[in-house]
Backbone bond lengths (Angstrom), bond angles and torsions (degrees), N, CA, C in turn:
res aa  C-N    CA-C-N  psi(-1)  N-CA   C-N-CA  omega(-1)  CA-C   N-CA-C  phi
1 M - - - 1.437 - - 1.534 110.85 -
2 G 1.389 116.44 -20.30 1.490 117.80 179.49 1.452 113.43 -56.39
3 T 1.285 121.17 -40.63 1.453 120.83 -173.44 1.563 110.69 -68.69
4 L 1.339 115.99 -37.73 1.426 118.48 178.86 1.550 110.53 -63.82
5 M 1.382 114.93 -42.54 1.428 122.01 178.67 1.490 112.19 -62.34
6 E 1.311 118.04 -41.70 1.476 123.97 176.42 1.506 108.66 -63.36
7 L 1.310 119.75 -43.24 1.497 123.33 179.35 1.552 108.26 -60.57
8 L 1.269 116.51 -47.81 1.486 121.49 179.79 1.510 111.35 -59.30
9 E 1.323 115.79 -44.97 1.507 121.30 -179.82 1.514 112.88 -63.02
10 E 1.395 111.34 -46.11 1.500 118.67 178.14 1.552 109.08 -61.20
11 L 1.282 117.35 -44.98 1.503 120.97 -178.34 1.545 108.87 -63.02
12 N 1.336 116.64 -45.13 1.433 117.99 179.83 1.574 111.97 -64.42
13 A 1.317 115.72 -34.27 1.436 118.10 176.24 1.543 114.39 -64.21
14 V 1.356 114.28 -43.06 1.493 122.31 176.48 1.557 109.46 -58.49
15 L 1.362 112.34 -50.14 1.441 118.69 -178.77 1.488 116.72 -64.23
16 A 1.338 116.24 -31.79 1.477 122.53 173.73 1.467 111.66 -66.89
17 R 1.338 117.91 -39.61 1.484 121.30 -179.15 1.570 106.84 -72.72
18 L 1.287 117.13 -37.40 1.450 120.44 179.84 1.528 109.78 -64.20
19 S 1.326 116.50 -41.52 1.440 123.39 179.18 1.595 109.28 -58.52
20 E 1.304 112.96 -46.86 1.493 119.01 -178.96 1.546 108.13 -58.50
21 D 1.327 117.64 -50.08 1.443 118.90 178.98 1.545 114.20 -60.47
22 A 1.350 114.99 -40.39 1.478 120.28 178.21 1.479 109.16 -61.87
23 E 1.283 120.55 -43.61 1.441 124.83 -178.74 1.516 113.85 -67.68
24 R 1.335 113.12 -25.04 1.510 122.31 175.58 1.516 110.86 -72.26
25 G 1.389 113.29 -12.93 1.457 118.26 178.51 1.478 116.97 104.56
26 V 1.312 120.93 3.24 1.446 126.64 -179.82 1.496 107.12 -73.55
27 P 1.362 120.50 117.75 1.433 122.56 -176.19 1.531 111.52 -64.97
28 L 1.321 116.37 142.33 1.507 122.03 177.74 1.520 108.95 -106.48
29 L 1.329 116.69 119.72 1.471 123.48 -177.74 1.438 105.50 -95.36
30 V 1.324 117.44 115.30 1.531 125.05 -179.89 1.546 106.81 -123.18
31 E 1.364 112.17 170.81 1.520 114.81 -177.26 1.535 110.21 -72.64
32 G 1.293 117.60 -50.08 1.491 119.41 -170.83 1.519 112.62 -149.20
33 R 1.339 111.14 -178.82 1.457 118.34 179.55 1.575 116.19 -61.43
34 S 1.319 117.55 -31.40 1.444 118.68 176.51 1.536 114.56 -66.26
35 D 1.343 112.09 -30.56 1.526 118.93 172.41 1.524 111.92 -63.41
36 I 1.352 115.13 -42.74 1.465 121.69 179.61 1.535 107.76 -63.16
37 K 1.354 116.94 -45.44 1.481 119.09 -179.48 1.510 111.34 -64.49
38 A 1.334 117.69 -35.74 1.524 121.10 177.99 1.486 108.47 -65.15
39 L 1.305 119.07 -47.54 1.479 121.15 -176.78 1.600 109.06 -65.20
40 R 1.222 117.18 -42.66 1.541 119.23 176.66 1.491 108.28 -61.39
41 E 1.370 121.27 -39.01 1.426 122.75 179.15 1.516 108.27 -63.15
42 L 1.271 120.02 -29.18 1.461 124.35 179.48 1.483 113.21 -86.05
43 G 1.373 116.38 4.92 1.464 124.29 177.38 1.520 113.30 82.78
44 I 1.255 117.84 19.25 1.533 120.44 176.25 1.491 108.00 -98.85
45 N 1.331 113.52 120.90 1.455 119.28 178.26 1.559 109.53 -124.63
46 G 1.334 110.90 151.63 1.494 113.95 -177.47 1.508 110.64 161.56
47 C 1.281 115.68 -156.18 1.382 121.03 -178.73 1.567 108.97 -97.15
48 F 1.303 117.67 110.87 1.423 125.05 -176.92 1.560 111.60 -105.09
49 I 1.285 118.18 136.79 1.447 121.69 176.42 1.520 105.80 -125.60
50 A 1.382 114.49 117.16 1.463 120.22 -179.21 1.604 106.59 -86.93
51 V 1.371 113.46 106.36 1.442 116.34 -172.01 1.578 112.03 -68.35
52 K 1.262 119.44 -41.67 1.482 122.03 179.93 1.552 113.23 -71.79
53 A 1.290 113.57 -42.54 1.505 120.84 -179.66 1.537 108.23 -63.69
54 N 1.318 118.14 -30.10 1.427 123.97 -177.96 1.585 111.71 -66.68
55 R 1.314 114.99 -27.70 1.469 122.02 176.94 1.612 114.63 60.95
56 K 1.332 115.57 12.85 1.445 118.59 -179.46 1.542 107.67 -91.20
57 P 1.292 117.16 149.22 1.522 118.48 173.99 1.590 104.52 -62.78
58 L 1.331 112.91 148.80 1.482 120.53 -175.32 1.562 111.39 -57.55
59 P 1.318 118.97 -37.34 1.506 116.67 177.81 1.543 114.22 -63.39
60 D 1.394 115.78 -38.46 1.445 120.67 176.92 1.521 110.42 -68.45
61 L 1.283 118.07 -42.63 1.468 123.14 178.39 1.564 108.77 -59.78
62 A 1.265 113.26 -45.85 1.546 119.17 179.70 1.473 110.80 -58.00
63 L 1.350 115.60 -39.97 1.471 121.32 179.55 1.509 112.10 -62.96
64 D 1.380 114.95 -42.66 1.459 121.01 176.57 1.478 110.87 -59.42
65 I 1.335 115.95 -47.59 1.459 121.83 -175.99 1.551 109.30 -63.47
66 C 1.350 116.03 -40.08 1.464 122.59 179.54 1.575 109.68 -55.74
67 Q 1.300 114.78 -35.15 1.491 119.40 -177.51 1.497 113.89 -77.04
68 M 1.342 115.76 -10.47 1.471 118.50 -174.49 1.524 112.68 -119.13
69 A 1.315 117.63 -18.28 1.456 118.47 -175.11 1.561 109.95 -151.85
70 S 1.334 114.80 156.89 1.461 121.11 172.25 1.461 114.81 -96.83
71 E 1.378 113.13 -9.17 1.485 117.23 175.06 1.528 107.89 -151.91
72 A 1.340 113.16 155.31 1.480 120.29 -177.98 1.531 109.31 -147.14
73 I 1.278 114.12 146.35 1.515 120.41 176.98 1.494 110.73 -104.73
74 I 1.341 113.49 120.81 1.420 123.35 -175.33 1.490 112.04 -92.02
75 L 1.360 121.20 116.96 1.488 125.57 -175.79 1.517 109.86 -128.80
76 L 1.313 122.11 57.15 1.391 125.00 -176.69 1.578 106.32 -82.01
77 D 1.286 111.85 178.89 1.543 117.63 -177.75 1.546 110.41 -65.17
78 F 1.329 118.08 160.31 1.435 123.77 -173.29 1.568 110.99 -91.90
79 D 1.343 118.69 -3.24 1.476 122.45 -179.60 1.543 109.56 -76.59
80 S 1.328 115.08 179.94 1.516 116.57 -174.84 1.475 111.33 -66.77
81 S 1.347 119.75 -35.38 1.428 124.90 -178.72 1.540 108.33 -66.37
82 G 1.324 116.76 -44.30 1.467 123.10 179.31 1.502 111.21 -64.45
83 R 1.300 114.70 -40.54 1.497 121.22 -179.05 1.521 107.13 -63.58
84 E 1.342 116.13 -48.31 1.497 120.83 179.18 1.543 110.68 -55.80
85 D 1.302 115.26 -51.82 1.523 123.12 -178.11 1.482 109.47 -59.01
86 A 1.365 117.59 -44.44 1.449 122.34 -179.26 1.524 111.07 -58.67
87 M 1.322 116.28 -43.52 1.461 121.71 -179.52 1.540 111.59 -66.89
88 R 1.302 113.82 -44.23 1.503 121.93 -177.92 1.598 107.66 -63.48
89 L 1.392 114.95 -45.58 1.460 118.56 179.39 1.513 110.78 -65.69
90 A 1.317 120.53 -40.27 1.437 123.84 178.30 1.490 109.58 -61.92
91 C 1.316 120.06 -43.37 1.479 120.50 178.10 1.459 112.53 -65.75
92 E 1.325 119.59 -39.08 1.477 123.16 177.97 1.524 110.37 -63.38
93 L 1.307 115.81 -44.09 1.492 119.88 -179.49 1.517 110.00 -66.07
94 E 1.295 115.95 -49.45 1.522 119.83 179.23 1.521 113.25 -57.96
95 R 1.341 115.90 -36.02 1.432 121.72 178.84 1.547 112.24 -64.39
96 L 1.410 112.74 -28.51 1.477 118.53 178.26 1.506 114.46 -94.04
97 G 1.386 113.88 7.22 1.413 117.93 179.96 1.575 119.78 87.41
98 V 1.362 113.19 6.50 1.448 120.61 178.95 1.556 108.06 -93.90
99 K 1.377 114.11 129.18 1.463 116.71 177.11 1.474 110.85 -72.09
100 A 1.298 119.92 116.95 1.425 124.76 -175.41 1.570 107.87 -97.85
101 D 1.291 118.14 110.07 1.429 122.51 -173.75 1.565 107.80 -93.68
102 L 1.332 114.37 110.98 1.466 122.93 177.61 1.572 109.72 -104.10
103 G 1.406 117.01 2.93 1.412 122.12 -179.39 1.555 115.32 -54.96
104 Y 1.302 113.15 -51.56 1.466 120.98 -177.68 1.551 110.49 -62.06
105 W 1.355 113.12 -43.75 1.445 120.88 -176.45 1.542 109.41 -63.20
106 R 1.399 115.43 -41.21 1.472 120.75 176.86 1.519 111.19 -63.33
107 Q 1.326 114.44 -45.37 1.502 118.46 -174.53 1.539 108.15 -65.25
108 L 1.352 115.87 -46.77 1.439 117.54 179.53 1.480 114.88 -63.13
109 R 1.316 116.26 -41.37 1.456 124.80 175.46 1.531 111.31 -56.03
110 A 1.306 115.41 -46.60 1.466 121.63 177.06 1.514 112.69 -63.19
111 L 1.262 117.37 -42.24 1.535 125.77 -178.09 1.494 110.43 -69.73
112 V 1.386 118.54 -52.60 1.449 121.48 -165.08 1.586 112.23 -122.80
113 G 1.301 116.98 -1.85 1.533 120.94 -176.40 1.479 113.62 -53.24
114 S 1.309 119.10 -31.52 1.456 120.25 -179.87 1.583 112.73 -85.22
115 F 1.271 114.88 -7.65 1.516 120.20 179.64 1.512 113.25 -107.56
116 T 1.367 119.31 -31.71 1.382 124.80 179.82 1.483 111.28 -146.25
117 K 1.315 116.56 141.55 1.490 121.45 -172.25 1.490 112.06 -91.80
118 D 1.358 119.31 -6.32 1.452 119.23 -176.44 1.562 111.18 -151.11
119 I 1.316 111.02 169.94 1.480 122.70 -179.83 1.616 105.61 -62.98
120 E 1.268 116.49 -41.19 1.456 120.82 -174.83 1.538 110.80 -60.69
121 G 1.345 120.29 -21.88 1.405 121.28 179.17 1.550 113.41 -88.94
122 L 1.336 119.41 -2.80 1.474 122.24 -177.02 1.594 111.54 -60.89
123 P 1.342 121.57 -50.83 1.428 121.15 -177.54 1.474 112.40 -54.10
124 S 1.370 118.95 -48.85 1.516 119.23 -176.74 1.536 109.43 -71.25
125 F 1.272 117.58 -30.15 1.522 119.45 176.47 1.503 107.95 -62.89
126 I 1.405 115.47 -51.95 1.518 120.18 -177.05 1.541 110.44 -61.20
127 E 1.347 115.24 -37.78 1.494 118.52 177.41 1.527 110.53 -65.05
128 T 1.314 121.46 -41.61 1.408 127.66 174.87 1.561 111.61 -57.49
129 L 1.332 114.15 -49.43 1.488 121.19 174.66 1.472 111.16 -53.14
130 M 1.300 115.48 -51.28 1.514 121.29 -174.96 1.580 108.69 -63.65
131 R 1.283 116.84 -40.22 1.452 121.82 179.29 1.456 108.06 -62.33
132 K 1.328 120.12 -49.18 1.452 123.31 -178.67 1.521 112.95 -62.15
133 L 1.366 114.40 -26.35 1.469 119.04 -178.96 1.555 108.31 -91.49
134 G 1.322 117.58 -2.08 1.438 118.53 -175.62 1.501 116.75 70.56
135 L 1.276 114.69 26.59 1.495 120.86 -178.19 1.573 108.82 -100.46
136 R 1.334 115.13 148.52 1.431 122.39 176.85 1.492 108.29 -89.50
137 H 1.328 118.41 136.87 1.540 124.82 172.51 1.510 106.79 -75.87
138 G 1.400 117.41 137.63 1.413 121.35 168.84 1.464 109.21 113.02
């Protein structure tokens, strides 16, 4: 049970730091509306930008972000398509002088990438972990 508890603690630590950055005003770039809902469910509030729901080409979206922030946190899906889009978006942002933070995405992918393919799956994964550990949510 120790490894599950360590995973939950590490996950909660990453999400706590992410929440602090989001509350500081750093925009969070996610795939879609369900990812925003999932992050809010986890207590993370801030400026969310749904990259796929936006339907803009990545260079245009990067230009919009450039006009509103000097840094952005990229949290796209953990699958190969999400990985590709995350890298392309990071390059576009960096080219425009915006610090593209892939750190949280890399940490979350390393922690949960083999269990869930996206941000949207985080709440149910955490709930499952807590249930397996015999912990109550809330």
